[in-house]
C-alpha positions as CSV (number, residue, x, y, z in Angstrom):
1,X,-36.3,-43.3,51.1
2,X,-34.6,-46.7,51.2
3,X,-33.1,-47.8,47.9
4,X,-32.3,-51.5,47.3
5,X,-30.0,-52.6,44.5
6,X,-30.6,-56.1,43.3
7,X,-30.2,-58.3,40.2
8,X,-32.7,-57.7,37.5
9,X,-35.3,-60.4,37.1
10,X,-37.4,-61.3,34.1
11,X,-40.4,-59.9,35.9
12,X,-38.7,-56.5,36.0
13,X,-38.2,-56.2,32.3
14,X,-41.4,-54.2,31.5
15,X,-40.3,-51.6,34.1
16,X,-36.7,-51.6,32.8
17,X,-38.1,-51.2,29.2
18,X,-40.0,-48.0,30.3
19,X,-36.8,-46.7,31.9
20,X,-34.8,-47.3,28.7
21,X,-37.5,-45.3,26.8
22,X,-36.6,-42.3,29.0
23,X,-32.9,-42.9,28.4
24,X,-33.2,-43.5,24.6
25,X,-36.6,-42.1,23.4
26,X,-35.9,-42.8,19.7
27,X,-34.8,-46.4,20.2
28,X,-37.0,-48.8,18.3
29,X,-36.2,-51.8,20.4
30,X,-39.3,-53.7,21.4
31,X,-40.0,-55.3,24.8
32,X,-39.7,-58.7,23.1
33,X,-36.2,-57.8,21.7
34,X,-35.1,-56.5,25.1
35,X,-36.2,-59.8,26.7
36,X,-34.1,-61.8,24.3
37,X,-31.1,-59.5,24.8
38,X,-31.5,-59.7,28.6
39,X,-31.4,-63.5,28.4
40,X,-28.3,-63.4,26.2
41,X,-26.5,-60.8,28.4
42,X,-27.2,-62.5,31.7
43,X,-26.0,-65.8,30.3
44,X,-22.6,-64.1,29.5
45,X,-20.0,-64.5,32.3
46,X,-19.1,-61.1,33.8
47,X,-22.4,-59.4,32.8
48,X,-25.1,-58.5,35.2
49,X,-28.1,-56.2,34.9
50,X,-29.2,-54.5,38.2
51,X,-32.2,-52.5,39.2
52,X,-32.7,-50.0,42.0
53,X,-35.9,-50.5,43.9
54,X,-37.3,-47.5,45.8
55,X,-40.8,-47.1,47.2
56,X,-41.5,-50.8,46.2
57,X,-40.9,-50.2,42.5
58,X,-38.1,-50.3,40.0
59,X,-36.8,-46.7,39.9
60,X,-33.5,-47.3,38.1
61,X,-31.3,-49.7,36.2
62,X,-27.8,-50.3,35.0
63,X,-25.6,-52.9,33.4
64,X,-22.3,-53.9,34.9
65,X,-19.6,-55.7,32.8
66,X,-16.6,-57.2,34.5
67,X,-13.9,-57.8,32.0
68,X,-10.5,-59.4,32.0
69,X,-7.6,-57.0,31.9
70,X,-4.0,-57.2,30.9
71,X,-2.8,-54.4,33.1
72,X,-2.8,-53.8,36.8
73,X,-1.6,-57.3,37.5
74,X,-4.5,-58.8,35.6
75,X,-7.1,-57.2,37.9
76,X,-10.5,-57.0,36.1
77,X,-11.9,-53.8,34.7
78,X,-15.6,-52.7,35.0
79,X,-17.8,-50.9,32.6
80,X,-21.2,-49.4,33.6
81,X,-23.7,-49.0,30.8
82,X,-27.3,-47.9,30.3
83,X,-27.5,-46.1,33.7
84,X,-31.0,-44.6,34.1
85,X,-33.2,-43.3,37.0
86,X,-36.9,-42.8,36.5
87,X,-37.5,-39.1,35.8
88,X,-39.9,-38.4,38.7
89,X,-37.4,-40.1,41.1
90,X,-34.3,-38.2,40.0
91,X,-32.6,-36.0,42.6
92,X,-33.3,-38.4,45.5
93,X,-29.9,-40.2,45.6
94,X,-30.9,-43.3,43.6
95,X,-28.1,-42.7,41.1
96,X,-25.5,-42.6,44.0
97,X,-26.9,-45.8,45.5
98,X,-26.5,-47.5,42.1
99,X,-22.9,-46.4,41.6
């Protein structure tokens, strides 16, 4: 199975919302709130939301933050957040492709 990692688009948000429901089943965030947060996050320098596309559908998602750093000669640091793969697609290497 070919997995493509790409920037998340607004048109992906309904799929990403369903993935986040698997990640955080008790979260009360609505799709509308997620959409507003997505716009805020992607407008922030150094923040990008990615999706993993497999079998022509969104099968995973993660957020990457690139942050300034005072150590290591000022080389930036990275934080990965909200990493999730669709439950039926787990065990097929999508997580490895995302990382």
